[in-house]
C-alpha positions in Angstrom: 89.9 92.2 120.7 92.9 91.4 119.0 95.3 92.9 121.9 93.3 90.6 124.4 94.1 87.9 122.7 97.6 88.5 122.5 97.9 88.8 126.3 95.8 85.9 126.7 97.2 83.1 124.1 99.0 80.5 126.1 98.6 82.1 129.2 95.2 80.8 131.4 96.1 83.1 134.3 95.4 86.3 132.3 92.5 84.3 130.1 91.2 84.3 134.0 91.7 87.9 134.7 90.1 89.1 131.4 87.2 87.0 131.5 86.5 88.3 134.8 86.8 92.0 134.0 85.2 95.0 132.7 86.4 98.4 131.4 85.2 101.2 133.1 86.2 104.9 131.5 89.1 102.9 130.2 90.2 101.4 132.7 90.1 97.5 133.9 87.8 97.3 136.8 88.2 94.1 138.6 85.6 92.8 141.5 86.8 91.9 144.3 86.1 87.9 144.2 86.1 87.9 140.2 87.6 84.7 139.1 86.7 82.8 142.3 84.4 80.3 141.8 81.9 78.6 144.5 80.3 75.3 144.5 77.4 76.1 147.3 75.1 73.0 148.6 73.8 75.4 151.5 70.1 76.1 151.9 68.0 78.0 154.5 70.6 80.7 156.4 73.6 80.4 157.6 75.2 78.8 154.5 73.7 81.2 151.9 74.2 84.7 153.7 77.6 83.2 153.6 77.7 82.5 150.1 75.8 85.7 149.1 78.6 87.6 150.6 80.8 86.2 147.9 78.4 87.0 145.1 77.8 90.6 146.1 81.7 90.8 145.8 82.1 89.3 142.2 82.5 85.6 143.3 80.9 83.0 140.8 78.7 81.3 142.7 77.0 78.0 141.7 74.2 77.1 144.1 73.0 73.3 143.7 69.5 72.5 144.9 67.5 69.1 145.0 65.8 68.4 141.9 61.7 70.0 142.3 61.8 70.6 145.9 65.0 73.1 146.0 66.1 75.2 149.0 64.0 74.2 152.4 63.7 78.6 152.8 61.4 78.5 149.2 58.3 77.8 152.0 59.4 81.2 153.8 57.6 84.0 153.4 56.8 87.0 152.7 55.6 85.4 149.4 55.0 87.8 146.4 53.5 85.9 143.1 54.3 82.8 145.0 57.9 83.3 145.7 59.6 83.9 148.7 61.4 87.0 149.7 63.2 85.1 152.5 64.7 82.9 149.6 65.2 86.1 147.3 67.4 88.0 150.2 69.8 85.4 151.0 70.2 84.1 147.2 70.8 87.1 145.1 73.4 86.8 142.3 73.7 83.1 142.3 73.7 80.9 139.3 71.3 77.8 140.0 71.7 74.4 139.3 69.4 71.5 140.2 71.5 67.4 140.6 70.4 64.9 142.4 73.6 64.2 144.9 73.2 60.8 144.3 73.2 60.3 140.6 75.7 63.0 139.8 78.1 62.2 142.0 80.7 61.8 139.2 79.4 65.7 137.3 79.9 67.2 140.9 83.2 65.3 141.2 84.1 67.1 137.5 82.9 70.7 138.7 85.0 71.0 141.9 88.5 70.4 139.9 87.8 74.0 138.3 86.4 75.3 142.1 87.9 77.1 144.1 85.5 77.1 147.4 82.7 74.4 148.4 80.6 75.8 151.2 78.2 73.2 152.9 75.6 73.6 155.9 74.7 69.7 156.0 74.5 68.1 159.7 78.4 66.6 160.1 78.8 63.1 157.9 76.2 63.9 155.4 78.4 65.0 152.4 80.5 62.2 154.0 78.1 59.6 152.9 77.2 61.4 150.1 81.2 61.4 148.8 81.5 64.7 149.1 83.8 65.5 151.9 86.7 67.5 152.4 89.0 64.4 152.6 87.2 63.4 149.1 87.1 66.8 147.1 90.4 67.8 148.2 91.8 64.8 146.6 90.4 65.6 143.3 91.3 69.2 143.8 94.0 70.0 146.2 93.7 73.8 146.4 90.0 73.2 147.1 88.8 74.9 150.1 86.1 73.7 151.9 83.8 75.4 154.4 81.5 73.1 156.9 79.0 75.4 158.8 76.9 73.4 161.2 75.1 73.5 164.7 78.2 72.7 166.6 80.9 72.1 164.9 82.7 69.1 163.5 84.9 67.6 166.0 81.8 68.3 169.2 80.7 66.2 171.2 77.3 67.4 170.2 78.2 66.9 166.3 74.9 64.7 165.7 72.7 66.8 167.7 70.5 69.0 165.0 70.7 72.6 166.1 68.6 76.0 164.5 69.8 79.3 165.6 67.6 79.2 168.8 68.9 76.7 170.2 72.4 78.5 169.9 70.9 81.2 170.8 69.5 79.2 174.1 73.1 77.2 174.8 75.3 80.2 173.8 74.0 82.3 177.0 73.1 84.6 175.0 69.2 84.2 175.7 70.1 84.0 179.0 71.3 87.9 179.5 68.8 89.0 176.2 65.5 91.0 178.2 64.3 92.2 181.6 64.8 90.4 184.8 60.9 90.1 185.3 60.5 88.3 182.0 61.5 85.2 180.9 64.8 85.1 178.4 64.4 85.9 174.9 65.2 85.3 172.1 67.0 88.0 170.0 64.6 89.7 167.3 67.1 88.2 164.4 68.4 84.8 163.3 71.9 85.6 165.0 72.9 82.4 165.1 72.9 82.2 161.5 74.0 85.6 160.6 77.3 85.2 163.1 78.0 81.5 161.7 77.5 82.7 157.9 79.9 85.9 158.7 82.6 83.9 160.2 82.2 81.5 157.5 82.9 84.7 155.1 85.6 85.6 157.1 87.2 82.4 157.3 86.6 81.5 153.8 88.8 84.7 152.7 91.5 84.1 155.2 91.9 80.2 153.6 91.9 82.4 150.2 94.3 84.5 150.8 96.9 81.8 152.6 96.5 80.0 149.4 97.8 82.6 147.8 100.9 82.8 149.1 101.3 78.7 149.7 99.3 77.6 147.1 97.5 75.1 149.7 93.6 74.6 150.1 92.1 73.8 153.7 89.1 73.0 155.8 87.1 76.0 157.2 84.8 74.8 160.3 82.1 77.1 161.7 79.6 76.3 164.2 76.5 78.5 165.4 76.8 77.7 168.6 80.7 79.1 168.5 79.6 81.9 166.7 76.9 82.9 169.0 78.7 82.6 171.9 82.0 84.6 170.2 78.7 87.8 170.1 78.6 87.2 173.9 81.8 89.6 174.2 82.5 91.0 177.8 79.6 89.0 179.6 82.0 85.9 179.0 84.9 88.3 180.4 82.7 89.2 183.3 82.0 86.0 184.2 85.5 84.3 183.5 87.5 87.2 184.9 85.2 89.1 187.3 83.5 86.4 188.8 79.7 87.9 187.5 76.9 85.9 186.5 75.5 88.2 183.9 71.6 87.8 183.7 69.0 90.3 182.0 69.1 93.9 182.4 66.7 95.2 179.5 67.5 97.3 177.5 70.1 98.9 179.5 73.8 98.2 178.9 75.3 96.0 181.9 78.2 98.3 182.0 77.7 101.9 181.7 74.9 104.3 182.3 72.9 106.1 181.4 73.0 103.7 178.3 69.0 102.7 178.0 66.2 104.0 176.9 64.4 106.8 178.2 60.7 108.1 178.0 60.0 111.4 176.3 56.6 113.2 176.3 55.6 111.2 173.5 57.9 108.0 173.0 61.5 106.8 174.1 64.9 108.3 172.5 68.1 106.0 173.0 70.7 107.8 175.0 74.7 106.3 175.3 76.7 107.8 177.5 80.2 105.7 178.8 82.2 108.8 179.4 82.5 111.1 182.7 83.3 113.8 180.0 79.4 113.0 178.6 77.4 112.7 181.9 78.6 116.4 182.8 77.3 117.5 179.5 74.0 115.6 180.1 74.0 117.1 183.6 74.4 120.6 182.8 71.7 120.0 180.1 69.0 118.9 182.1 70.3 122.1 184.5 71.3 119.6 187.7 75.4 119.8 186.9 76.0 119.1 190.5 75.0 115.5 189.9 78.7 114.7 188.2 79.8 115.4 191.9 77.3 112.9 193.5 78.8 109.8 194.9 76.6 107.6 193.1 77.2 108.9 189.9 80.5 110.4 189.7 81.8 107.8 188.0 80.6 105.0 185.1 80.5 102.0 187.6 78.6 104.4 190.1 76.1 105.4 187.6 75.4 101.7 186.8 75.2 100.2 190.0 72.7 103.4 190.7 70.9 103.0 187.2 67.3 103.1 188.3 67.7 106.1 190.3 69.7 107.3 187.7 66.9 106.8 185.1 64.0 108.2 187.4 65.9 111.5 187.3 66.1 111.4 183.9 62.9 110.8 182.9 61.5 113.1 184.6 63.2 115.8 182.5 62.4 114.6 179.5 59.0 114.3 180.4 58.5 117.5 179.5 59.9 117.1 176.0 59.1 115.1 172.8 61.7 112.1 171.9 62.5 114.7 168.6 62.8 117.8 171.0 64.9 115.8 173.5 67.3 114.7 170.9 68.1 118.0 169.5 69.2 119.0 172.5 71.5 116.2 173.2 72.9 116.5 170.0 73.6 120.3 170.0 75.5 119.2 173.4 77.3 116.4 171.4 75.9 113.9 173.6 75.4 110.2 171.9 71.6 109.7 171.1 69.3 108.1 168.4 65.4 107.2 168.2 64.2 103.7 168.8 62.9 103.0 165.0 60.5 100.3 163.9 61.5 98.3 161.2 59.6 100.4 159.1 61.3 103.9 160.4 64.7 102.3 160.2 63.6 101.3 156.3 63.3 105.2 155.6 66.5 106.1 157.2 68.1 108.5 155.4 71.9 106.7 156.8 70.7 103.7 155.5 68.7 105.2 151.9 72.1 107.0 151.0 74.8 104.2 152.0 72.4 102.1 149.5 71.6 99.5 152.4 68.2 99.1 150.4 68.1 98.1 146.9 65.9 97.3 144.4 66.3 94.2 142.2 64.1 92.9 139.0 63.4 89.4 140.5 61.5 86.9 137.8 58.1 86.4 138.6 57.8 88.8 141.6 58.5 91.9 139.8 61.1 94.7 141.1 61.6 94.2 145.0 63.4 95.6 147.7 66.0 94.2 149.9 68.8 94.2 152.2 72.5 95.8 150.9 75.8 95.2 151.9 77.3 96.9 154.7 80.9 96.3 153.6 81.6 99.5 151.2 85.1 99.1 149.4 86.1 101.7 147.7 87.9 100.4 144.7 85.8 97.0 144.5 82.5 97.6 145.9 79.8 95.1 146.2 76.9 94.4 143.8 73.9 93.3 145.3 71.6 94.2 143.0 70.7 90.7 141.2 68.2 88.1 141.3 68.3 84.8 142.9 68.0 81.5 140.5 64.6 79.2 140.2 65.5 75.6 141.0 67.8 74.7 137.9 67.7 78.0 136.0 71.0 77.7 135.0 71.4 74.1 133.8 72.5 74.6 130.6 74.4 77.3 130.8 76.1 76.2 134.1 77.5 72.8 132.5 77.7 74.2 129.0 79.2 77.5 129.3 80.8 77.3 132.0 82.0 73.8 132.7 82.3 72.8 128.8 79.4 69.9 128.7 77.9 69.2 125.5 74.3 69.9 124.7 73.7 66.1 124.0 75.6 65.0 127.3 73.2 67.5 129.0 70.0 66.2 127.6 71.4 62.8 128.4 71.6 63.7 132.1 68.1 65.7 132.2 66.7 61.7 130.8 68.4 60.3 133.5 67.0 62.4 136.2 70.7 63.6 137.2 69.4 66.8 136.2 
């Protein structure tokens, strides 16, 4: 302790470093984002998903909620003992304070002085009306990195329109290519707009943080749900802009490769993903039809894709004699890319998912021990730590304001009486 005190004496940067490290086996181990403080105004999914990832890697995320009501996702199921599993998943590892944004303006301004990042996902213009826009806050802290997540972006001609995930999926073209040709367009089975925007927000924030390390300057990060899903439409965009094609729904298959689809076996479906002549030749040999690779209809990936219906019939006739497990064993023995078609509950039992800690258990106050999704980013030296509970509304008012920002108990009590907290 004496040595630590000497190292820190008069050196705030050292104090910050040591405050946010811990000892493991005699070595100092530092989390990737330790010492980074985030003021989190977000709610529901896109924003909280972003700040959840920051918290997983050690950032000190201070989640601000509306007193009494809290994050809008608290009313979404599934519920256990009256608490939302939805909210718990994307708000793990954060500290929670409840502040009236109108009455607590000066308090928030003061907090911003010692924060590194601000994240918000209100409709464009809301933060400006409250006095918390990037222009407002950078006057207080020029090094602040400020990220806004919205439906269409801050400078979009549609910026004032409300938007949810399904709106972004529909407008991006994603829904038009999801489903089968003879069925209506379908929403992707998860909130792709929110999650993709949350991931791009994380990326933008980390890029801005890295740039600040080099230049000392903060900046504004503007992420839109529509932009994010449009980027996920990937090669379908260039199929149109370069290839002149009108992409549409093709079911579970890949629009450019074959066999690249789900195929019915004796009992259930198996997934086959062949995108090379080499793998297709091995598949032809496996099913006892080696000459198929020489057939003009199947001798190249574009030809196989154009004749996918006929090729699928040939393969399903062969696989009808085998269970999906037997079919996968044959293909795996021949190094042909394949896999089972799993339900969500089956995926939760996948040995790879379990081995890589993609299901983790947390002890959530009021709920007890619950399993939630882990973090897919595996860092060897500074791994994610997603095994922390989500805060109750205003849970950390006293500890955050007293221990982090240095306010007295008397001042905190006064703010409570004035309904600021």
